[in-house]
N, CA, C and O of each residue as an XYZ file, in Angstrom:
932
protein
N     -63.785     15.966     35.873
C     -64.192     15.755     37.269
C     -64.640     17.069     37.886
O     -64.010     18.107     37.680
N     -65.702     17.022     38.624
C     -66.172     18.193     39.352
C     -65.081     18.711     40.265
O     -64.403     17.931     40.933
N     -64.901     20.059     40.298
C     -63.831     20.644     41.096
C     -63.885     20.248     42.545
O     -62.843     20.094     43.181
N     -65.091     20.077     43.094
C     -65.207     19.720     44.506
C     -64.828     18.275     44.760
O     -64.691     17.853     45.908
N     -64.659     17.516     43.685
C     -64.329     16.100     43.827
C     -62.877     15.808     43.462
O     -62.511     14.646     43.285
N     -62.052     16.833     43.348
C     -60.675     16.638     42.924
C     -59.705     16.844     44.067
O     -59.800     17.819     44.812
N     -58.774     15.922     44.199
C     -57.702     16.072     45.176
C     -56.452     16.433     44.386
O     -55.750     15.560     43.874
N     -56.189     17.709     44.298
C     -55.100     18.215     43.489
C     -53.894     18.528     44.349
O     -54.006     18.695     45.564
N     -52.730     18.606     43.701
C     -51.534     19.066     44.393
C     -51.633     20.550     44.702
O     -50.943     21.047     45.591
N     -52.493     21.266     43.968
C     -52.582     22.707     44.141
C     -53.935     23.069     44.746
O     -54.964     22.551     44.311
N     -53.946     23.937     45.729
C     -55.189     24.454     46.293
C     -55.213     25.954     46.133
O     -54.187     26.568     45.840
N     -56.384     26.554     46.324
C     -56.526     27.995     46.123
C     -56.090     28.774     47.346
O     -56.049     30.004     47.316
N     -55.763     28.074     48.425
C     -55.390     28.747     49.670
C     -53.880     28.780     49.809
O     -53.221     27.747     49.687
N     -53.330     29.949     50.061
C     -51.906     30.086     50.322
C     -51.697     30.159     51.813
O     -52.291     30.991     52.499
N     -50.841     29.274     52.314
C     -50.591     29.196     53.741
C     -49.294     29.900     54.077
O     -48.258     29.598     53.485
N     -49.329     30.822     55.007
C     -48.135     31.474     55.500
C     -48.116     31.347     57.008
O     -49.149     31.109     57.633
N     -46.960     31.502     57.580
C     -46.815     31.273     59.017
C     -47.740     32.158     59.835
O     -48.213     31.736     60.890
N     -48.010     33.370     59.377
C     -48.830     34.290     60.167
C     -50.242     33.782     60.363
O     -50.897     34.141     61.341
N     -50.723     32.951     59.450
C     -52.074     32.422     59.604
C     -52.177     31.545     60.833
O     -53.219     31.513     61.488
N     -51.111     30.835     61.154
C     -51.137     29.968     62.316
C     -51.130     30.780     63.607
O     -51.726     30.387     64.610
N     -50.442     31.923     63.560
C     -50.479     32.812     64.716
C     -51.892     33.346     64.914
O     -52.393     33.410     66.036
N     -52.531     33.729     63.802
C     -53.898     34.223     63.865
C     -54.842     33.147     64.375
O     -55.741     33.421     65.170
N     -54.630     31.922     63.913
C     -55.515     30.831     64.293
C     -55.528     30.595     65.795
O     -56.568     30.267     66.367
N     -54.387     30.759     66.431
C     -54.302     30.496     67.858
C     -55.202     31.422     68.673
O     -55.632     31.062     69.769
N     -55.489     32.612     68.143
C     -56.308     33.577     68.874
C     -57.670     33.789     68.221
O     -58.452     34.632     68.661
N     -57.947     33.023     67.177
C     -59.198     33.205     66.444
C     -60.390     32.687     67.231
O     -60.281     31.650     67.886
N     -61.537     33.381     67.186
C     -62.760     32.877     67.821
C     -63.153     31.515     67.281
O     -63.734     30.703     68.001
N     -62.839     31.256     66.010
C     -63.141     29.952     65.428
C     -62.404     28.857     66.180
O     -62.995     27.835     66.529
N     -61.121     29.062     66.432
C     -60.326     28.046     67.126
C     -60.881     27.787     68.513
O     -60.912     26.642     68.962
N     -61.316     28.824     69.191
C     -61.848     28.661     70.536
C     -63.199     27.944     70.500
O     -63.474     27.096     71.349
N     -64.028     28.277     69.538
C     -65.353     27.668     69.449
C     -65.274     26.196     69.081
O     -66.166     25.420     69.423
N     -64.209     25.807     68.383
C     -64.100     24.434     67.906
C     -63.348     23.531     68.863
O     -63.031     22.395     68.510
N     -63.056     24.001     70.053
C     -62.297     23.214     71.014
C     -62.997     21.893     71.307
O     -64.216     21.849     71.472
N     -62.221     20.826     71.371
C     -62.792     19.498     71.599
C     -61.948     18.746     72.604
O     -60.725     18.685     72.476
N     -62.599     18.171     73.608
C     -61.885     17.417     74.634
C     -61.414     16.069     74.107
O     -60.624     15.388     74.760
N     -61.897     15.677     72.918
C     -61.517     14.388     72.354
C     -60.134     14.424     71.708
O     -59.556     13.373     71.427
N     -59.605     15.606     71.472
C     -58.351     15.740     70.750
C     -57.325     16.467     71.615
O     -57.571     17.574     72.092
N     -56.186     15.834     71.805
C     -55.118     16.425     72.606
C     -53.928     16.701     71.694
O     -53.194     15.787     71.317
N     -53.751     17.962     71.348
C     -52.681     18.342     70.435
C     -51.672     19.238     71.138
O     -52.028     20.097     71.944
N     -50.414     19.018     70.813
C     -49.356     19.872     71.348
C     -49.085     21.000     70.354
O     -49.592     20.994     69.233
N     -48.283     21.960     70.784
C     -47.907     23.048     69.888
C     -47.082     22.479     68.739
O     -46.086     21.799     68.987
N     -47.464     22.735     67.492
C     -46.722     22.158     66.361
C     -45.317     22.738     66.248
O     -45.088     23.904     66.569
N     -44.397     21.928     65.796
C     -43.023     22.387     65.588
C     -42.729     22.603     64.104
O     -41.612     22.969     63.740
N     -43.719     22.380     63.256
C     -43.526     22.512     61.809
C     -43.293     23.963     61.411
O     -43.701     24.897     62.100
N     -42.624     24.116     60.277
C     -42.436     25.421     59.661
C     -42.689     25.286     58.165
O     -42.486     24.218     57.588
N     -43.128     26.363     57.546
C     -43.274     26.366     56.096
C     -41.875     26.482     55.492
O     -41.128     27.399     55.832
N     -41.520     25.558     54.600
C     -40.174     25.578     54.033
C     -40.166     24.971     52.636
O     -41.119     24.306     52.229
N     -39.099     25.204     51.921
C     -38.964     24.678     50.566
C     -38.715     23.174     50.601
O     -38.097     22.668     51.537
N     -39.198     22.452     49.577
C     -38.946     21.010     49.534
C     -37.451     20.718     49.476
O     -36.702     21.393     48.770
N     -37.033     19.717     50.220
C     -35.619     19.348     50.232
C     -35.305     18.449     49.038
O     -36.204     17.880     48.419
N     -34.039     18.336     48.734
C     -33.611     17.476     47.636
C     -33.371     16.075     48.157
O     -32.569     15.864     49.067
N     -34.076     15.120     47.570
C     -33.945     13.709     47.936
C     -33.755     12.919     46.644
O     -34.456     13.168     45.663
N     -32.839     11.991     46.629
C     -32.626     11.170     45.440
C     -33.886     10.361     45.141
O     -34.409      9.673     46.017
N     -34.368     10.443     43.911
C     -35.572      9.704     43.543
C     -35.232      8.257     43.208
O     -34.320      8.010     42.418
N     -35.945      7.297     43.791
C     -35.707      5.894     43.448
C     -35.969      5.657     41.960
O     -36.912      6.214     41.399
N     -35.152      4.849     41.335
C     -35.317      4.551     39.911
C     -36.051      3.234     39.673
O     -36.462      2.936     38.552
N     -36.211      2.453     40.734
C     -36.956      1.206     40.644
C     -37.491      0.863     42.026
O     -37.046      1.420     43.029
N     -38.435     -0.043     42.071
C     -39.023     -0.395     43.363
C     -37.997     -1.074     44.258
O     -37.122     -1.806     43.794
N     -38.130     -0.813     45.543
C     -37.207     -1.395     46.515
C     -37.401     -2.914     46.592
O     -38.512     -3.415     46.418
N     -36.312     -3.632     46.853
C     -36.400     -5.087     46.979
C     -37.162     -5.489     48.236
O     -37.910     -6.467     48.235
N     -36.967     -4.730     49.297
C     -37.661     -5.010     50.563
C     -38.386     -3.734     50.995
O     -37.763     -2.698     51.232
N     -39.696     -3.830     51.092
C     -40.498     -2.675     51.464
C     -40.963     -2.794     52.914
O     -41.237     -3.897     53.386
N     -41.054     -1.669     53.622
C     -41.561     -1.722     55.003
C     -43.035     -2.105     55.009
O     -43.753     -1.872     54.037
N     -43.469     -2.684     56.095
C     -44.856     -3.109     56.232
C     -45.730     -2.065     56.929
O     -46.927     -1.954     56.661
N     -45.108     -1.311     57.822
C     -45.869     -0.382     58.662
C     -45.184      0.975     58.722
O     -43.972      1.059     58.924
N     -45.958      2.025     58.546
C     -45.475      3.395     58.680
C     -46.180      4.038     59.866
O     -47.379      3.844     60.066
N     -45.432      4.799     60.649
C     -46.014      5.529     61.779
C     -45.794      7.019     61.542
O     -44.659      7.494     61.524
N     -46.885      7.742     61.363
C     -46.808      9.193     61.191
C     -47.151      9.817     62.539
O     -48.288      9.738     63.004
N     -46.156     10.434     63.152
C     -46.358     11.095     64.438
C     -46.692     12.551     64.187
O     -45.874     13.304     63.658
N     -47.896     12.946     64.567
C     -48.328     14.324     64.407
C     -48.356     15.000     65.775
O     -48.179     14.341     66.799
N     -48.574     16.286     65.793
C     -48.707     16.999     67.068
C     -49.995     16.635     67.787
O     -50.207     17.039     68.930
N     -50.861     15.870     67.119
C     -52.118     15.426     67.721
C     -52.126     13.934     68.035
O     -53.136     13.401     68.493
N     -51.005     13.257     67.791
C     -50.913     11.838     68.109
C     -50.342     11.014     66.967
O     -50.054     11.532     65.887
N     -50.186      9.733     67.224
C     -49.596      8.824     66.249
C     -50.666      8.161     65.388
O     -51.705      7.728     65.886
N     -50.392      8.091     64.094
C     -51.268      7.406     63.153
C     -50.470      6.262     62.539
O     -49.444      6.484     61.895
N     -50.944      5.051     62.742
C     -50.244      3.855     62.263
C     -50.886      3.394     60.965
O     -52.109      3.312     60.856
N     -50.050      3.097     59.991
C     -50.525      2.768     58.639
C     -49.945      1.440     58.184
O     -48.736      1.220     58.256
N     -50.809      0.568     57.720
C     -50.378     -0.665     57.079
C     -50.127     -0.344     55.605
O     -51.034      0.102     54.903
N     -48.903     -0.570     55.140
C     -48.520     -0.205     53.781
C     -48.873     -1.303     52.786
O     -48.710     -2.490     53.070
N     -49.354     -0.896     51.625
C     -49.784     -1.837     50.590
C     -48.687     -1.964     49.533
O     -48.892     -1.655     48.360
N     -47.532     -2.421     49.976
C     -46.386     -2.512     49.085
C     -46.578     -3.441     47.909
O     -46.029     -3.190     46.836
N     -47.340     -4.506     48.079
C     -47.534     -5.453     46.981
C     -48.450     -4.893     45.900
O     -48.371     -5.301     44.741
N     -49.320     -3.956     46.280
C     -50.273     -3.369     45.327
C     -49.807     -2.028     44.768
O     -50.203     -1.634     43.671
N     -48.973     -1.340     45.519
C     -48.483     -0.028     45.082
C     -46.987      0.074     45.382
O     -46.573      0.924     46.170
N     -46.175     -0.784     44.762
C     -44.741     -0.839     45.115
C     -43.959      0.430     44.774
O     -43.094      0.840     45.547
N     -44.244      1.052     43.642
C     -43.523      2.268     43.267
C     -43.862      3.401     44.228
O     -42.986      4.160     44.642
N     -45.137      3.508     44.577
C     -45.572      4.557     45.491
C     -44.969      4.366     46.874
O     -44.446      5.314     47.461
N     -45.038      3.160     47.393
C     -44.489      2.890     48.725
C     -42.978      3.071     48.723
O     -42.418      3.578     49.694
N     -42.320      2.670     47.663
C     -40.875      2.889     47.546
C     -40.552      4.381     47.594
O     -39.636      4.805     48.299
N     -41.309      5.168     46.841
C     -41.064      6.610     46.753
C     -41.328      7.304     48.084
O     -40.513      8.104     48.543
N     -42.466      6.998     48.705
C     -42.803      7.630     49.972
C     -41.844      7.202     51.081
O     -41.508      7.999     51.958
N     -41.409      5.956     51.041
C     -40.458      5.475     52.046
C     -39.126      6.203     51.923
O     -38.504      6.547     52.928
N     -38.686      6.439     50.674
C     -37.432      7.158     50.456
C     -37.533      8.582     51.002
O     -36.601      9.081     51.633
N     -38.659      9.221     50.756
C     -38.868     10.581     51.266
C     -38.908     10.592     52.790
O     -38.290     11.440     53.433
N     -39.637      9.647     53.352
C     -39.785      9.606     54.809
C     -38.447      9.344     55.499
O     -38.140      9.968     56.515
N     -37.653      8.427     54.955
C     -36.361      8.104     55.575
C     -35.395      9.295     55.489
O     -34.486      9.432     56.308
N     -35.609     10.144     54.491
C     -34.782     11.352     54.357
C     -35.332     12.515     55.183
O     -34.801     13.625     55.138
N     -36.393     12.253     55.930
C     -37.041     13.249     56.791
C     -37.708     14.382     56.005
O     -37.839     15.506     56.490
N     -38.120     14.055     54.791
C     -38.789     15.042     53.928
C     -40.085     15.556     54.549
O     -40.405     16.740     54.440
N     -40.822     14.666     55.196
C     -42.124     15.043     55.755
C     -42.021     15.656     57.158
O     -42.967     16.283     57.635
N     -40.897     15.476     57.801
C     -40.752     15.951     59.182
C     -40.924     17.467     59.251
O     -40.437     18.197     58.388
N     -41.621     17.928     60.283
C     -41.824     19.355     60.541
C     -42.568     20.049     59.399
O     -42.277     21.198     59.066
N     -43.535     19.337     58.803
C     -44.362     19.939     57.746
C     -45.828     19.922     58.172
O     -46.255     19.070     58.952
N     -46.587     20.878     57.646
C     -47.999     20.997     57.983
C     -48.886     20.170     57.061
O     -48.544     19.946     55.900
N     -50.011     19.722     57.573
C     -51.101     19.224     56.727
C     -51.918     20.465     56.353
O     -52.474     21.140     57.218
N     -51.978     20.746     55.069
C     -52.414     22.060     54.610
C     -53.856     22.148     54.118
O     -54.312     23.233     53.756
N     -54.580     21.037     54.097
C     -55.932     21.084     53.533
C     -56.847     20.096     54.228
O     -56.476     18.950     54.482
N     -58.042     20.558     54.529
C     -59.095     19.697     55.073
C     -60.365     19.945     54.282
O     -60.784     21.090     54.110
N     -60.979     18.874     53.802
C     -62.284     18.998     53.161
C     -63.334     18.349     54.053
O     -63.070     17.334     54.699
N     -64.510     18.933     54.084
C     -65.579     18.432     54.937
C     -66.678     17.800     54.094
O     -66.632     17.844     52.865
N     -67.663     17.214     54.762
C     -68.700     16.442     54.083
C     -69.448     17.257     53.030
O     -69.970     16.692     52.068
N     -69.504     18.573     53.202
C     -70.223     19.408     52.246
C     -69.638     19.327     50.838
O     -70.340     19.571     49.857
N     -68.359     18.986     50.739
C     -67.713     18.891     49.426
C     -67.967     17.541     48.759
O     -67.730     17.381     47.562
N     -68.444     16.585     49.526
C     -68.620     15.236     49.008
C     -67.413     14.354     49.227
O     -67.460     13.160     48.933
N     -66.329     14.920     49.741
C     -65.137     14.142     50.058
C     -64.688     14.499     51.470
O     -64.926     15.609     51.946
N     -64.045     13.557     52.126
C     -63.650     13.749     53.530
C     -62.185     13.382     53.691
O     -61.849     12.236     53.988
N     -61.307     14.379     53.490
C     -59.878     14.079     53.514
C     -59.079     15.167     54.239
O     -59.496     16.322     54.326
N     -57.925     14.758     54.753
C     -56.911     15.655     55.287
C     -55.680     15.463     54.413
O     -55.142     14.359     54.323
N     -55.235     16.535     53.771
C     -54.140     16.445     52.806
C     -52.840     16.962     53.410
O     -52.816     17.990     54.086
N     -51.767     16.232     53.152
C     -50.451     16.533     53.727
C     -49.378     16.280     52.674
O     -49.681     15.952     51.527
N     -48.103     16.438     53.087
C     -47.001     16.043     52.228
C     -46.359     17.141     51.409
O     -45.518     16.860     50.556
N     -46.743     18.404     51.652
C     -46.149     19.529     50.932
C     -45.471     20.466     51.922
O     -46.162     21.189     52.641
N     -44.141     20.477     51.985
C     -43.451     21.347     52.945
C     -43.752     22.831     52.771
O     -43.646     23.604     53.723
N     -44.133     23.240     51.533
C     -44.454     24.652     51.305
C     -45.825     25.019     51.852
O     -46.134     26.198     52.026
N     -46.655     24.002     52.126
C     -48.013     24.177     52.644
C     -48.892     24.998     51.714
O     -49.888     25.576     52.148
N     -48.530     25.052     50.438
C     -49.345     25.774     49.461
C     -50.156     24.835     48.574
O     -51.043     25.273     47.840
N     -49.849     23.550     48.645
C     -50.548     22.584     47.803
C     -49.924     22.397     46.445
O     -50.495     21.709     45.599
N     -48.760     22.991     46.207
C     -48.108     22.884     44.900
C     -46.694     22.323     44.986
O     -46.031     22.169     43.961
N     -46.226     22.018     46.184
C     -44.851     21.570     46.359
C     -44.638     20.098     46.042
O     -45.504     19.264     46.306
N     -43.489     19.792     45.480
C     -43.073     18.416     45.187
C     -41.578     18.297     45.466
O     -40.878     19.307     45.535
N     -41.087     17.077     45.626
C     -39.647     16.919     45.883
C     -38.804     17.547     44.778
O     -39.092     17.366     43.595
N     -37.791     18.265     45.153
C     -36.933     18.959     44.193
C     -36.294     17.986     43.207
O     -35.610     17.042     43.601
N     -36.527     18.230     41.923
C     -35.888     17.436     40.879
C     -36.577     16.125     40.524
O     -36.120     15.412     39.630
N     -37.675     15.796     41.213
C     -38.334     14.518     40.945
C     -39.185     14.580     39.678
O     -39.779     15.607     39.353
N     -39.223     13.448     38.976
C     -40.149     13.291     37.869
C     -41.420     12.633     38.402
O     -41.336     11.770     39.276
N     -42.596     13.017     37.897
C     -43.838     12.381     38.351
C     -43.794     10.877     38.082
O     -43.205     10.432     37.097
N     -44.416     10.108     38.957
C     -44.431      8.664     38.759
C     -45.863      8.146     38.636
O     -46.826      8.839     38.964
N     -45.970      6.918     38.158
C     -47.247      6.395     37.689
C     -48.230      6.069     38.809
O     -47.855      5.855     39.962
N     -49.498      6.041     38.423
C     -50.568      5.625     39.338
C     -50.523      4.110     39.525
O     -50.084      3.366     38.648
N     -50.989      3.681     40.690
C     -51.076      2.257     41.010
C     -52.317      2.011     41.858
O     -52.840      2.919     42.504
N     -52.766      0.789     41.841
C     -53.822      0.339     42.767
C     -55.022      1.286     42.791
O     -55.465      1.709     43.859
N     -55.538      1.611     41.619
C     -56.723      2.463     41.531
C     -57.980      1.612     41.727
O     -58.109      0.564     41.095
N     -58.895      2.032     42.575
C     -60.096      1.241     42.821
C     -61.113      1.416     41.696
O     -61.003      2.354     40.907
N     -62.092      0.531     41.614
C     -63.135      0.690     40.597
C     -64.103      1.809     40.971
O     -64.163      2.243     42.122
N     -64.842      2.254     39.994
C     -65.912      3.220     40.253
C     -66.978      2.528     41.092
O     -67.341      1.383     40.821
N     -67.474      3.216     42.101
C     -68.499      2.627     42.951
C     -68.605      3.368     44.266
O     -67.760      4.201     44.592
N     -69.641      3.062     45.014
C     -69.825      3.749     46.298
C     -68.702      3.426     47.282
O     -68.239      2.289     47.377
N     -68.282      4.454     48.006
C     -67.252      4.301     49.053
C     -65.993      3.612     48.525
O     -65.425      2.745     49.190
N     -65.568      4.001     47.336
C     -64.357      3.381     46.781
C     -63.075      3.860     47.465
O     -61.996      3.309     47.250
N     -63.218      4.901     48.296
C     -62.131      5.322     49.177
C     -62.683      5.320     50.610
O     -63.082      6.364     51.126
N     -62.703      4.156     51.241
C     -63.312      4.046     52.576
C     -62.483      4.744     53.650
O     -61.307      5.047     53.450
N     -63.111      4.987     54.778
C     -62.427      5.616     55.909
C     -61.156      4.848     56.253
O     -61.157      3.618     56.298
N     -60.074      5.582     56.494
C     -58.797      4.968     56.823
C     -57.866      4.792     55.648
O     -56.722      4.369     55.817
N     -58.347      5.115     54.447
C     -57.519      4.972     53.249
C     -56.441      6.053     53.193
O     -56.683      7.205     53.554
N     -55.254      5.668     52.736
C     -54.188      6.611     52.387
C     -54.050      6.585     50.881
O     -53.904      5.514     50.290
N     -54.094      7.756     50.244
C     -54.000      7.828     48.787
C     -53.188      9.043     48.375
O     -52.985      9.969     49.160
N     -52.727      9.024     47.133
C     -51.900     10.109     46.617
C     -52.769     11.224     46.043
O     -53.770     10.970     45.373
N     -52.368     12.461     46.320
C     -52.939     13.616     45.636
C     -52.161     13.796     44.331
O     -50.992     13.420     44.242
N     -52.812     14.368     43.328
C     -52.114     14.564     42.057
C     -52.738     15.715     41.274
O     -53.751     16.285     41.679
N     -52.115     16.041     40.151
C     -52.650     17.083     39.271
C     -53.088     16.501     37.943
O     -53.253     17.230     36.966
N     -53.278     15.187     37.902
C     -53.700     14.475     36.702
C     -53.124     13.075     36.726
O     -52.378     12.727     37.641
N     -53.463     12.261     35.721
C     -52.956     10.886     35.686
C     -51.430     10.828     35.713
O     -50.752     11.568     35.000
N     -50.913      9.943     36.542
C     -49.474      9.659     36.596
C     -48.626     10.900     36.908
O     -47.583     11.126     36.296
N     -49.098     11.691     37.867
C     -48.354     12.897     38.272
C     -48.065     12.877     39.773
O     -48.093     13.919     40.428
N     -47.792     11.715     40.303
C     -47.569     11.582     41.742
C     -46.224     12.162     42.174
O     -45.249     12.149     41.424
N     -46.203     12.666     43.399
C     -44.978     13.223     43.965
C     -44.892     12.880     45.436
O     -44.631     11.731     45.794
N     -45.110     13.873     46.297
C     -45.023     13.648     47.744
C     -46.351     13.856     48.463
O     -46.512     13.413     49.600
N     -47.303     14.525     47.816
C     -48.543     14.859     48.522
C     -49.499     13.675     48.579
O     -49.660     12.935     47.609
N     -50.123     13.518     49.730
C     -51.042     12.415     49.967
C     -52.188     12.886     50.850
O     -52.159     13.988     51.396
N     -53.200     12.030     50.980
C     -54.307     12.398     51.858
C     -54.812     11.204     52.656
O     -54.789     10.059     52.204
N     -55.266     11.522     53.859
C     -55.971     10.574     54.718
C     -57.457     10.716     54.428
O     -57.965     11.833     54.332
N     -58.154      9.607     54.288
C     -59.613      9.632     54.189
C     -60.160      9.327     55.576
O     -59.929      8.240     56.107
N     -60.884     10.276     56.170
C     -61.355     10.078     57.544
C     -62.807      9.606     57.629
O     -63.277      9.232     58.703
N     -63.518      9.624     56.493
C     -64.892      9.113     56.449
C     -65.129      8.560     55.048
O     -64.589      9.090     54.076
N     -65.929      7.501     54.931
C     -66.147      6.858     53.632
C     -66.437      7.893     52.548
O     -67.292      8.763     52.713
N     -65.716      7.782     51.448
C     -65.812      8.765     50.371
C     -65.923      8.053     49.028
O     -65.296      7.017     48.806
N     -66.729      8.623     48.139
C     -66.903      8.073     46.791
C     -66.361      9.066     45.764
O     -66.831     10.201     45.681
N     -65.382      8.639     44.994
C     -64.878      9.453     43.895
C     -65.458      8.915     42.590
O     -65.246      7.744     42.274
N     -66.184      9.730     41.819
C     -66.717      9.253     40.538
C     -65.610      8.890     39.553
O     -65.798      8.037     38.685
N     -64.449      9.545     39.693
C     -63.273      9.197     38.909
C     -62.142      8.847     39.887
O     -61.413      9.728     40.344
N     -62.010      7.585     40.194
C     -61.045      7.162     41.233
C     -59.616      7.132     40.715
O     -59.071      6.068     40.421
N     -59.017      8.313     40.607
C     -57.697      8.441     39.985
C     -56.567      8.633     40.987
O     -55.532      9.204     40.643
N     -56.745      8.170     42.211
C     -55.768      8.427     43.258
C     -55.233      7.110     43.826
O     -55.977      6.314     44.398
N     -53.945      6.905     43.657
C     -53.291      5.671     44.105
C     -53.546      5.413     45.589
O     -53.275      6.268     46.432
N     -54.062      4.243     45.895
C     -54.236      3.830     47.296
C     -52.985      3.056     47.714
O     -52.623      2.056     47.094
N     -52.329      3.537     48.779
C     -51.054      2.924     49.172
C     -50.997      2.490     50.639
O     -49.999      1.914     51.074
N     -52.060      2.763     51.404
C     -52.031      2.360     52.803
C     -53.391      2.385     53.454
O     -54.368      2.873     52.886
N     -53.435      1.844     54.669
C     -54.666      1.770     55.447
C     -54.346      2.074     56.908
O     -53.442      1.478     57.495
N     -55.090      2.999     57.478
C     -54.892      3.345     58.887
C     -55.345      2.177     59.760
O     -56.474      1.704     59.640
N     -54.459      1.721     60.633
C     -54.809      0.645     61.557
C     -54.967      1.158     62.987
O     -55.551      0.484     63.835
N     -54.443      2.357     63.248
C     -54.585      2.987     64.553
C     -54.474      4.498     64.374
O     -53.575      4.989     63.691
N     -55.396      5.226     64.994
C     -55.335      6.682     64.923
C     -56.415      7.322     64.076
O     -56.407      8.537     63.879
N     -57.354      6.519     63.569
C     -58.432      7.103     62.766
C     -59.248      8.100     63.586
O     -59.743      9.092     63.051
N     -59.384      7.835     64.875
C     -60.118      8.754     65.744
C     -59.476     10.137     65.808
O     -60.165     11.143     65.974
N     -58.155     10.177     65.674
C     -57.449     11.461     65.647
C     -57.895     12.258     64.426
O     -58.152     13.459     64.516
N     -57.984     11.586     63.296
C     -58.377     12.252     62.057
C     -59.816     12.747     62.109
O     -60.107     13.860     61.670
N     -60.716     11.928     62.643
C     -62.118     12.355     62.709
C     -62.283     13.516     63.683
O     -63.116     14.397     63.468
N     -61.496     13.518     64.746
C     -61.572     14.629     65.705
C     -61.044     15.919     65.089
O     -61.590     16.995     65.333
N     -59.992     15.815     64.297
C     -59.478     16.985     63.579
C     -60.536     17.510     62.622
O     -60.742     18.719     62.513
N     -61.202     16.599     61.934
C     -62.234     16.997     60.979
C     -63.422     17.672     61.666
O     -64.034     18.584     61.109
N     -63.739     17.221     62.869
C     -64.853     17.810     63.605
C     -64.617     19.291     63.916
O     -65.565     20.052     64.108
N     -63.361     19.683     63.962
C     -63.053     21.091     64.224
C     -63.208     21.965     62.978
O     -63.175     23.194     63.055
N     -63.376     21.307     61.831
C     -63.700     21.970     60.565
C     -62.509     22.679     59.933
O     -61.380     22.601     60.416
N     -62.801     23.374     58.836
C     -61.788     24.085     58.056
C     -62.115     25.573     58.019
O     -63.251     25.986     58.250
N     -61.092     26.362     57.723
C     -61.300     27.808     57.680
C     -60.519     28.438     56.542
O     -59.641     27.815     55.945
N     -60.857     29.688     56.253
C     -60.144     30.487     55.265
C     -60.107     31.931     55.758
O     -61.060     32.418     56.367
N     -59.012     32.593     55.490
C     -58.913     34.011     55.814
C     -59.481     34.804     54.645
O     -58.949     34.741     53.537
N     -60.552     35.547     54.881
C     -61.189     36.339     53.835
C     -60.501     37.692     53.674
O     -59.547     38.005     54.386
N     -60.999     38.486     52.728
C     -60.374     39.772     52.421
C     -60.434     40.759     53.575
O     -59.662     41.717     53.620
N     -61.369     40.523     54.527
C     -61.452     41.413     55.683
C     -60.455     41.032     56.780
O     -60.428     41.653     57.842
N     -59.641     40.015     56.519
C     -58.638     39.599     57.477
C     -59.153     38.696     58.573
O     -58.412     38.375     59.502
N     -60.410     38.275     58.490
C     -61.008     37.427     59.508
C     -61.123     35.988     59.010
O     -61.202     35.734     57.808
N     -61.131     35.061     59.952
C     -61.243     33.640     59.628
C     -62.700     33.223     59.579
O     -63.487     33.577     60.458
N     -63.061     32.461     58.538
C     -64.419     31.978     58.377
C     -64.390     30.475     58.093
O     -63.479     29.966     57.440
N     -65.407     29.782     58.600
C     -65.538     28.370     58.280
C     -65.794     28.205     56.788
O     -66.564     28.959     56.193
N     -65.140     27.207     56.187
C     -65.371     26.848     54.791
C     -65.385     25.331     54.691
O     -64.951     24.641     55.614
N     -65.879     24.813     53.579
C     -65.947     23.363     53.391
C     -64.628     22.779     52.915
O     -64.412     21.571     53.014
N     -63.746     23.626     52.400
C     -62.465     23.187     51.850
C     -61.440     24.274     52.161
O     -61.446     25.340     51.545
N     -60.565     23.995     53.117
C     -59.608     25.027     53.502
C     -58.559     24.499     54.451
O     -58.269     23.303     54.469
N     -57.998     25.380     55.230
C     -57.008     25.006     56.236
C     -57.709     24.371     57.427
O     -58.771     24.847     57.829
N     -57.154     23.317     58.000
C     -57.784     22.751     59.196
C     -57.731     23.747     60.356
O     -56.684     24.335     60.630
N     -58.862     23.930     61.031
C     -58.896     24.819     62.194
C     -57.891     24.333     63.233
O     -57.158     25.127     63.824
N     -57.866     23.021     63.448
C     -56.837     22.452     64.318
C     -55.551     22.308     63.510
O     -55.470     21.462     62.620
N     -54.563     23.116     63.809
C     -53.295     23.023     63.097
C     -52.707     21.626     63.280
O     -52.602     21.124     64.399
N     -52.323     21.007     62.158
C     -51.773     19.649     62.185
C     -50.385     19.674     61.554
O     -50.211     20.120     60.420
N     -49.415     19.195     62.297
C     -48.062     19.095     61.751
C     -47.559     17.663     61.868
O     -47.806     16.976     62.859
N     -46.851     17.233     60.838
C     -46.168     15.945     60.890
C     -44.842     16.180     61.600
O     -43.976     16.894     61.094
N     -44.690     15.583     62.759
C     -43.460     15.761     63.530
C     -42.351     14.836     63.027
O     -41.195     15.243     62.903
N     -42.719     13.592     62.741
C     -41.753     12.656     62.182
C     -42.481     11.461     61.591
O     -43.652     11.222     61.886
N     -41.774     10.713     60.754
C     -42.305      9.487     60.164
C     -41.297      8.373     60.423
O     -40.097      8.540     60.205
N     -41.798      7.243     60.888
C     -40.923      6.105     61.174
C     -41.552      4.828     60.631
O     -42.687      4.835     60.156
N     -40.801      3.738     60.707
C     -41.266      2.450     60.181
C     -41.008      1.336     61.194
O     -40.143      1.445     62.062
N     -41.775      0.278     61.055
C     -41.493     -0.916     61.833
C     -41.957     -2.138     61.067
O     -41.811     -3.261     61.549
């Protein structure tokens, strides 16, 4: 798969807390201001993944709806438990243990890459974190090859190869086509897609060797995004 078309657990950007301090005063952040997006100061911190007991089998009763509350608003997700039961079981266990709470969304890709996603689910914010002690679990509900096989509003798992799922996932904010659709689809945004598109409009950035922030097609979201909490109904 072409590197620009891969949603990996690992990214080339290392996120540290100081970058967020820099972002608040960066000319990029000021230039990208948008009245369509109302975000509060994030409460997330970069931290090590917590230890959560890994489910050994799919739950007998799976939740139908997940609500991810971010510092930019609530995103409501219809869960596809019947199509991706192991994935929904695993993510539900993590969410109920507050694994995702106070964590950053660490990656945004823009249309220039050919994919349109916001990636979250790694407390280390480096793109390499997974739940402590967990074994990778299998892929489920993979779509066929074809145009827009990951349509806007899709929730899917990030991975480092077949059957290597953990905690990292991504929101698709605009119709995207993966030539190799190897990412488990486990949910669909039913409310809050506008929040994601507004975040994407602010673009992504990277800190270069000169210590300055520059727009890039694949990097940290200019608008800092933190998952404040995850709940179910």
